[in-house]
DOGULO-764901 format. One record per atom (N, C-alpha, C): residue number from 0; residue in three letters; x, y, z. Coordinates in nm, 2 decimals, always signed. Example, Ala and Ser with C-alpha at 12.3 -4.5 7.8 and 13.67 -1.06 7.14 Angstrom:
// residues 2
- nr, rest, east, north, up
- 0, ALA, +1.32, -0.57, +0.78 $
- 0, ALA, +1.23, -0.45, +0.78 $
- 0, ALA, +1.32, -0.33, +0.78 $
- 1, SER, +1.28, -0.22, +0.71 $
- 1, SER, +1.37, -0.11, +0.71 $
- 1, SER, +1.29, +0.00, +0.79 $
// end
This chain:
// residues 121
- nr, rest, east, north, up
- 0, UNK, +0.12, -1.78, +0.45 $
- 0, UNK, +0.09, -1.75, +0.31 $
- 0, UNK, +0.13, -1.85, +0.21 $
- 1, UNK, +0.20, -1.95, +0.25 $
- 1, UNK, +0.25, -2.06, +0.16 $
- 1, UNK, +0.12, -2.13, +0.11 $
- 2, UNK, +0.02, -2.13, +0.19 $
- 2, UNK, -0.10, -2.20, +0.14 $
- 2, UNK, -0.18, -2.13, +0.03 $
- 3, UNK, -0.16, -2.00, +0.03 $
- 3, UNK, -0.23, -1.92, -0.07 $
- 3, UNK, -0.14, -1.83, -0.15 $
- 4, UNK, -0.07, -1.89, -0.25 $
- 4, UNK, +0.03, -1.81, -0.33 $
- 4, UNK, -0.04, -1.70, -0.41 $
- 5, UNK, -0.16, -1.71, -0.44 $
- 5, UNK, -0.23, -1.61, -0.52 $
- 5, UNK, -0.26, -1.48, -0.44 $
- 6, UNK, -0.24, -1.49, -0.31 $
- 6, UNK, -0.26, -1.37, -0.22 $
- 6, UNK, -0.13, -1.29, -0.19 $
- 7, UNK, -0.01, -1.34, -0.24 $
- 7, UNK, +0.11, -1.28, -0.20 $
- 7, UNK, +0.12, -1.13, -0.23 $
- 8, UNK, +0.07, -1.09, -0.35 $
- 8, UNK, +0.08, -0.95, -0.38 $
- 8, UNK, -0.04, -0.87, -0.35 $
- 9, UNK, -0.13, -0.92, -0.26 $
- 9, UNK, -0.26, -0.86, -0.23 $
- 9, UNK, -0.23, -0.72, -0.16 $
- 10, UNK, -0.15, -0.71, -0.06 $
- 10, UNK, -0.13, -0.59, +0.01 $
- 10, UNK, -0.07, -0.48, -0.09 $
- 11, UNK, +0.03, -0.52, -0.17 $
- 11, UNK, +0.09, -0.42, -0.26 $
- 11, UNK, -0.01, -0.37, -0.36 $
- 12, UNK, -0.10, -0.46, -0.40 $
- 12, UNK, -0.20, -0.42, -0.50 $
- 12, UNK, -0.31, -0.34, -0.44 $
- 13, UNK, -0.34, -0.35, -0.31 $
- 13, UNK, -0.46, -0.29, -0.26 $
- 13, UNK, -0.43, -0.18, -0.15 $
- 14, UNK, -0.30, -0.15, -0.12 $
- 14, UNK, -0.27, -0.06, -0.01 $
- 14, UNK, -0.31, +0.08, -0.03 $
- 15, UNK, -0.35, +0.12, -0.15 $
- 15, UNK, -0.40, +0.26, -0.17 $
- 15, UNK, -0.55, +0.26, -0.19 $
- 16, UNK, -0.62, +0.14, -0.18 $
- 16, UNK, -0.76, +0.13, -0.20 $
- 16, UNK, -0.84, +0.16, -0.07 $
- 17, UNK, -0.97, +0.18, -0.09 $
- 17, UNK, -1.05, +0.19, +0.03 $
- 17, UNK, -1.07, +0.04, +0.09 $
- 18, UNK, -1.12, +0.03, +0.21 $
- 18, UNK, -1.14, -0.10, +0.27 $
- 18, UNK, -1.25, -0.18, +0.19 $
- 19, UNK, -1.35, -0.12, +0.14 $
- 19, UNK, -1.45, -0.19, +0.06 $
- 19, UNK, -1.40, -0.24, -0.07 $
- 20, UNK, -1.32, -0.16, -0.14 $
- 20, UNK, -1.26, -0.20, -0.26 $
- 20, UNK, -1.16, -0.31, -0.24 $
- 21, UNK, -1.08, -0.31, -0.13 $
- 21, UNK, -0.99, -0.41, -0.10 $
- 21, UNK, -1.06, -0.54, -0.07 $
- 22, UNK, -1.17, -0.53, +0.00 $
- 22, UNK, -1.25, -0.65, +0.03 $
- 22, UNK, -1.31, -0.72, -0.10 $
- 23, UNK, -1.35, -0.63, -0.19 $
- 23, UNK, -1.40, -0.69, -0.32 $
- 23, UNK, -1.29, -0.76, -0.40 $
- 24, UNK, -1.17, -0.70, -0.39 $
- 24, UNK, -1.05, -0.76, -0.46 $
- 24, UNK, -1.02, -0.89, -0.39 $
- 25, UNK, -1.02, -0.90, -0.26 $
- 25, UNK, -0.99, -1.02, -0.19 $
- 25, UNK, -1.10, -1.13, -0.22 $
- 26, UNK, -1.22, -1.09, -0.23 $
- 26, UNK, -1.33, -1.18, -0.26 $
- 26, UNK, -1.31, -1.24, -0.40 $
- 27, UNK, -1.27, -1.15, -0.49 $
- 27, UNK, -1.24, -1.20, -0.63 $
- 27, UNK, -1.13, -1.30, -0.63 $
- 28, UNK, -1.02, -1.27, -0.55 $
- 28, UNK, -0.91, -1.37, -0.55 $
- 28, UNK, -0.94, -1.50, -0.48 $
- 29, UNK, -1.03, -1.49, -0.38 $
- 29, UNK, -1.07, -1.62, -0.31 $
- 29, UNK, -1.16, -1.70, -0.40 $
- 30, UNK, -1.23, -1.64, -0.49 $
- 30, UNK, -1.33, -1.71, -0.58 $
- 30, UNK, -1.25, -1.78, -0.70 $
- 31, UNK, -1.12, -1.75, -0.71 $
- 31, UNK, -1.05, -1.81, -0.82 $
- 31, UNK, -1.04, -1.96, -0.79 $
- 32, UNK, -1.01, -2.04, -0.90 $
- 32, UNK, -1.01, -2.19, -0.88 $
- 32, UNK, -0.92, -2.24, -0.77 $
- 33, UNK, -0.80, -2.17, -0.75 $
- 33, UNK, -0.71, -2.21, -0.65 $
- 33, UNK, -0.74, -2.15, -0.51 $
- 34, UNK, -0.85, -2.07, -0.51 $
- 34, UNK, -0.89, -2.01, -0.39 $
- 34, UNK, -0.96, -2.10, -0.29 $
- 35, UNK, -1.01, -2.04, -0.18 $
- 35, UNK, -1.08, -2.11, -0.08 $
- 35, UNK, -1.23, -2.07, -0.08 $
- 36, UNK, -1.32, -2.15, -0.12 $
- 36, UNK, -1.46, -2.11, -0.13 $
- 36, UNK, -1.53, -2.08, +0.01 $
- 37, UNK, -1.48, -2.15, +0.11 $
- 37, UNK, -1.53, -2.13, +0.25 $
- 37, UNK, -1.50, -1.99, +0.29 $
- 38, UNK, -1.37, -1.95, +0.27 $
- 38, UNK, -1.33, -1.82, +0.31 $
- 38, UNK, -1.40, -1.71, +0.23 $
- 39, UNK, -1.41, -1.74, +0.10 $
- 39, UNK, -1.48, -1.65, +0.01 $
- 39, UNK, -1.62, -1.62, +0.06 $
- 40, UNK, -1.69, -1.72, +0.10 $
- 40, UNK, -1.83, -1.71, +0.15 $
- 40, UNK, -1.83, -1.63, +0.28 $
- 41, UNK, -1.73, -1.64, +0.36 $
- 41, UNK, -1.72, -1.56, +0.49 $
- 41, UNK, -1.69, -1.41, +0.45 $
- 42, UNK, -1.61, -1.38, +0.35 $
- 42, UNK, -1.57, -1.25, +0.32 $
- 42, UNK, -1.69, -1.18, +0.24 $
- 43, UNK, -1.77, -1.25, +0.17 $
- 43, UNK, -1.88, -1.20, +0.09 $
- 43, UNK, -1.98, -1.14, +0.18 $
- 44, UNK, -2.02, -1.01, +0.16 $
- 44, UNK, -2.12, -0.95, +0.24 $
- 44, UNK, -2.26, -1.02, +0.24 $
- 45, UNK, -2.29, -1.08, +0.13 $
- 45, UNK, -2.41, -1.16, +0.12 $
- 45, UNK, -2.39, -1.31, +0.14 $
- 46, UNK, -2.29, -1.34, +0.20 $
- 46, UNK, -2.26, -1.49, +0.22 $
- 46, UNK, -2.36, -1.55, +0.31 $
- 47, UNK, -2.36, -1.68, +0.31 $
- 47, UNK, -2.46, -1.76, +0.39 $
- 47, UNK, -2.41, -1.83, +0.51 $
- 48, UNK, -2.28, -1.81, +0.54 $
- 48, UNK, -2.22, -1.87, +0.65 $
- 48, UNK, -2.26, -1.80, +0.78 $
- 49, UNK, -2.24, -1.87, +0.89 $
- 49, UNK, -2.26, -1.81, +1.02 $
- 49, UNK, -2.16, -1.70, +1.05 $
- 50, UNK, -2.04, -1.71, +1.01 $
- 50, UNK, -1.93, -1.62, +1.04 $
- 50, UNK, -1.92, -1.52, +0.92 $
- 51, UNK, -1.88, -1.40, +0.96 $
- 51, UNK, -1.86, -1.29, +0.86 $
- 51, UNK, -1.72, -1.23, +0.89 $
- 52, UNK, -1.64, -1.22, +0.78 $
- 52, UNK, -1.51, -1.16, +0.79 $
- 52, UNK, -1.51, -1.03, +0.72 $
- 53, UNK, -1.45, -0.93, +0.78 $
- 53, UNK, -1.43, -0.79, +0.72 $
- 53, UNK, -1.29, -0.75, +0.73 $
- 54, UNK, -1.25, -0.68, +0.63 $
- 54, UNK, -1.11, -0.62, +0.62 $
- 54, UNK, -1.12, -0.48, +0.69 $
- 55, UNK, -1.02, -0.45, +0.77 $
- 55, UNK, -1.01, -0.32, +0.83 $
- 55, UNK, -0.87, -0.28, +0.82 $
- 56, UNK, -0.85, -0.15, +0.80 $
- 56, UNK, -0.71, -0.09, +0.80 $
- 56, UNK, -0.66, -0.08, +0.94 $
- 57, UNK, -0.53, -0.10, +0.96 $
- 57, UNK, -0.47, -0.09, +1.09 $
- 57, UNK, -0.45, +0.06, +1.13 $
- 58, UNK, -0.44, +0.15, +1.03 $
- 58, UNK, -0.42, +0.29, +1.05 $
- 58, UNK, -0.53, +0.37, +0.98 $
- 59, UNK, -0.56, +0.49, +1.03 $
- 59, UNK, -0.66, +0.57, +0.97 $
- 59, UNK, -0.61, +0.63, +0.84 $
- 60, UNK, -0.70, +0.67, +0.75 $
- 60, UNK, -0.67, +0.74, +0.63 $
- 60, UNK, -0.61, +0.65, +0.52 $
- 61, UNK, -0.61, +0.71, +0.40 $
- 61, UNK, -0.56, +0.64, +0.28 $
- 61, UNK, -0.41, +0.67, +0.26 $
- 62, UNK, -0.34, +0.57, +0.21 $
- 62, UNK, -0.20, +0.60, +0.17 $
- 62, UNK, -0.20, +0.68, +0.05 $
- 63, UNK, -0.12, +0.79, +0.05 $
- 63, UNK, -0.11, +0.87, -0.07 $
- 63, UNK, -0.02, +0.80, -0.18 $
- 64, UNK, +0.08, +0.73, -0.13 $
- 64, UNK, +0.17, +0.67, -0.22 $
- 64, UNK, +0.18, +0.52, -0.17 $
- 65, UNK, +0.18, +0.43, -0.27 $
- 65, UNK, +0.19, +0.29, -0.24 $
- 65, UNK, +0.32, +0.25, -0.17 $
- 66, UNK, +0.32, +0.15, -0.09 $
- 66, UNK, +0.44, +0.11, -0.02 $
- 66, UNK, +0.56, +0.08, -0.12 $
- 67, UNK, +0.53, +0.01, -0.23 $
- 67, UNK, +0.63, -0.02, -0.32 $
- 67, UNK, +0.69, +0.10, -0.39 $
- 68, UNK, +0.61, +0.20, -0.42 $
- 68, UNK, +0.66, +0.31, -0.49 $
- 68, UNK, +0.74, +0.40, -0.39 $
- 69, UNK, +0.71, +0.39, -0.26 $
- 69, UNK, +0.78, +0.47, -0.16 $
- 69, UNK, +0.93, +0.42, -0.16 $
- 70, UNK, +0.95, +0.30, -0.18 $
- 70, UNK, +1.09, +0.24, -0.18 $
- 70, UNK, +1.16, +0.29, -0.30 $
- 71, UNK, +1.09, +0.30, -0.41 $
- 71, UNK, +1.16, +0.35, -0.53 $
- 71, UNK, +1.18, +0.50, -0.53 $
- 72, UNK, +1.09, +0.57, -0.46 $
- 72, UNK, +1.11, +0.71, -0.44 $
- 72, UNK, +1.24, +0.74, -0.36 $
- 73, UNK, +1.26, +0.66, -0.25 $
- 73, UNK, +1.39, +0.68, -0.17 $
- 73, UNK, +1.51, +0.65, -0.26 $
- 74, UNK, +1.51, +0.54, -0.33 $
- 74, UNK, +1.62, +0.51, -0.42 $
- 74, UNK, +1.65, +0.62, -0.52 $
- 75, UNK, +1.54, +0.67, -0.58 $
- 75, UNK, +1.56, +0.78, -0.68 $
- 75, UNK, +1.61, +0.90, -0.62 $
- 76, UNK, +1.57, +0.93, -0.50 $
- 76, UNK, +1.61, +1.05, -0.43 $
- 76, UNK, +1.76, +1.05, -0.40 $
- 77, UNK, +1.81, +0.94, -0.35 $
- 77, UNK, +1.95, +0.92, -0.32 $
- 77, UNK, +2.04, +0.92, -0.45 $
- 78, UNK, +1.98, +0.86, -0.56 $
- 78, UNK, +2.05, +0.87, -0.69 $
- 78, UNK, +2.06, +1.01, -0.74 $
- 79, UNK, +1.95, +1.09, -0.73 $
- 79, UNK, +1.96, +1.23, -0.77 $
- 79, UNK, +2.06, +1.31, -0.69 $
- 80, UNK, +2.07, +1.28, -0.56 $
- 80, UNK, +2.17, +1.35, -0.48 $
- 80, UNK, +2.31, +1.31, -0.52 $
- 81, UNK, +2.33, +1.18, -0.55 $
- 81, UNK, +2.47, +1.14, -0.59 $
- 81, UNK, +2.50, +1.20, -0.73 $
- 82, UNK, +2.41, +1.24, -0.81 $
- 82, UNK, +2.43, +1.30, -0.94 $
- 82, UNK, +2.47, +1.45, -0.92 $
- 83, UNK, +2.45, +1.50, -0.80 $
- 83, UNK, +2.49, +1.64, -0.78 $
- 83, UNK, +2.37, +1.74, -0.77 $
- 84, UNK, +2.25, +1.69, -0.77 $
- 84, UNK, +2.13, +1.77, -0.75 $
- 84, UNK, +2.12, +1.82, -0.60 $
- 85, UNK, +2.07, +1.93, -0.58 $
- 85, UNK, +2.04, +1.98, -0.44 $
- 85, UNK, +1.92, +1.90, -0.39 $
- 86, UNK, +1.91, +1.90, -0.26 $
- 86, UNK, +1.80, +1.83, -0.20 $
- 86, UNK, +1.66, +1.89, -0.24 $
- 87, UNK, +1.65, +2.02, -0.25 $
- 87, UNK, +1.53, +2.08, -0.29 $
- 87, UNK, +1.49, +2.05, -0.43 $
- 88, UNK, +1.59, +2.05, -0.52 $
- 88, UNK, +1.57, +2.02, -0.66 $
- 88, UNK, +1.52, +1.87, -0.68 $
- 89, UNK, +1.59, +1.78, -0.60 $
- 89, UNK, +1.55, +1.64, -0.61 $
- 89, UNK, +1.41, +1.62, -0.56 $
- 90, UNK, +1.37, +1.68, -0.45 $
- 90, UNK, +1.24, +1.67, -0.39 $
- 90, UNK, +1.14, +1.72, -0.49 $
- 91, UNK, +1.16, +1.83, -0.55 $
- 91, UNK, +1.07, +1.89, -0.65 $
- 91, UNK, +1.05, +1.80, -0.77 $
- 92, UNK, +1.16, +1.75, -0.82 $
- 92, UNK, +1.16, +1.66, -0.94 $
- 92, UNK, +1.08, +1.53, -0.91 $
- 93, UNK, +1.10, +1.47, -0.79 $
- 93, UNK, +1.03, +1.35, -0.76 $
- 93, UNK, +0.88, +1.38, -0.73 $
- 94, UNK, +0.85, +1.50, -0.67 $
- 94, UNK, +0.71, +1.53, -0.65 $
- 94, UNK, +0.64, +1.55, -0.78 $
- 95, UNK, +0.70, +1.61, -0.88 $
- 95, UNK, +0.64, +1.63, -1.01 $
- 95, UNK, +0.62, +1.50, -1.08 $
- 96, UNK, +0.72, +1.41, -1.07 $
- 96, UNK, +0.71, +1.28, -1.13 $
- 96, UNK, +0.59, +1.20, -1.08 $
- 97, UNK, +0.58, +1.19, -0.95 $
- 97, UNK, +0.47, +1.11, -0.88 $
- 97, UNK, +0.34, +1.18, -0.87 $
- 98, UNK, +0.34, +1.31, -0.89 $
- 98, UNK, +0.21, +1.38, -0.88 $
- 98, UNK, +0.16, +1.40, -0.73 $
- 99, UNK, +0.26, +1.42, -0.64 $
- 99, UNK, +0.22, +1.44, -0.50 $
- 99, UNK, +0.30, +1.57, -0.46 $
- 100, UNK, +0.27, +1.62, -0.34 $
- 100, UNK, +0.34, +1.74, -0.29 $
- 100, UNK, +0.49, +1.70, -0.25 $
- 101, UNK, +0.57, +1.80, -0.25 $
- 101, UNK, +0.71, +1.77, -0.20 $
- 101, UNK, +0.72, +1.74, -0.05 $
- 102, UNK, +0.62, +1.79, +0.02 $
- 102, UNK, +0.62, +1.75, +0.17 $
- 102, UNK, +0.59, +1.60, +0.19 $
- 103, UNK, +0.51, +1.55, +0.10 $
- 103, UNK, +0.48, +1.40, +0.11 $
- 103, UNK, +0.61, +1.32, +0.07 $
- 104, UNK, +0.69, +1.37, -0.03 $
- 104, UNK, +0.81, +1.30, -0.06 $
- 104, UNK, +0.91, +1.32, +0.06 $
- 105, UNK, +0.91, +1.43, +0.12 $
- 105, UNK, +1.00, +1.45, +0.23 $
- 105, UNK, +0.97, +1.36, +0.35 $
- 106, UNK, +0.84, +1.34, +0.37 $
- 106, UNK, +0.79, +1.25, +0.48 $
- 106, UNK, +0.84, +1.11, +0.45 $
- 107, UNK, +0.82, +1.07, +0.33 $
- 107, UNK, +0.86, +0.93, +0.29 $
- 107, UNK, +1.01, +0.91, +0.31 $
- 108, UNK, +1.09, +1.00, +0.28 $
- 108, UNK, +1.23, +0.99, +0.29 $
- 108, UNK, +1.27, +0.99, +0.44 $
- 109, UNK, +1.21, +1.07, +0.52 $
- 109, UNK, +1.23, +1.08, +0.66 $
- 109, UNK, +1.20, +0.94, +0.73 $
- 110, UNK, +1.09, +0.89, +0.69 $
- 110, UNK, +1.05, +0.76, +0.75 $
- 110, UNK, +1.14, +0.65, +0.71 $
- 111, UNK, +1.18, +0.65, +0.59 $
- 111, UNK, +1.27, +0.55, +0.54 $
- 111, UNK, +1.41, +0.56, +0.60 $
- 112, UNK, +1.45, +0.68, +0.64 $
- 112, UNK, +1.58, +0.70, +0.70 $
- 112, UNK, +1.57, +0.67, +0.85 $
- 113, UNK, +1.45, +0.66, +0.90 $
- 113, UNK, +1.44, +0.63, +1.05 $
- 113, UNK, +1.44, +0.75, +1.13 $
- 114, UNK, +1.43, +0.87, +1.08 $
- 114, UNK, +1.44, +0.99, +1.15 $
- 114, UNK, +1.30, +1.04, +1.21 $
- 115, UNK, +1.20, +0.99, +1.15 $
- 115, UNK, +1.06, +1.03, +1.20 $
- 115, UNK, +0.97, +0.91, +1.20 $
- 116, UNK, +0.90, +0.89, +1.30 $
- 116, UNK, +0.81, +0.78, +1.31 $
- 116, UNK, +0.67, +0.83, +1.29 $
- 117, UNK, +0.58, +0.74, +1.25 $
- 117, UNK, +0.44, +0.77, +1.23 $
- 117, UNK, +0.38, +0.80, +1.37 $
- 118, UNK, +0.29, +0.90, +1.37 $
- 118, UNK, +0.22, +0.93, +1.49 $
- 118, UNK, +0.11, +0.82, +1.52 $
- 119, UNK, +0.11, +0.78, +1.64 $
- 119, UNK, +0.00, +0.68, +1.68 $
- 119, UNK, -0.11, +0.76, +1.74 $
- 120, UNK, -0.23, +0.73, +1.69 $
- 120, UNK, -0.35, +0.80, +1.74 $
- 120, UNK, -0.44, +0.71, +1.82 $
// end
């Protein structure tokens, strides 16, 4: 990644997008002046090169919450617990703040604590 500093935040910016939207964002970044025009032509669906590059997700489904915000959710959860809130109240407050279900918040916290792993399909 040292060669392409304009791509450093690409995953954080696109981890809740669909694959086609993420590919458009990557193409836009590669077409920037500091980008790589050869790679951009390979990523472009209408490119003229012999090779074609496509982005694919490693896991099925869309992320409901971005990776960066899941870290802040965990920090906020433990801060609320240290302030004396109950677990259920802390989960409900965070779910309301982020606009997701409390079960989603619970899953994020479990994975961050290492108690539950993602299912491999």
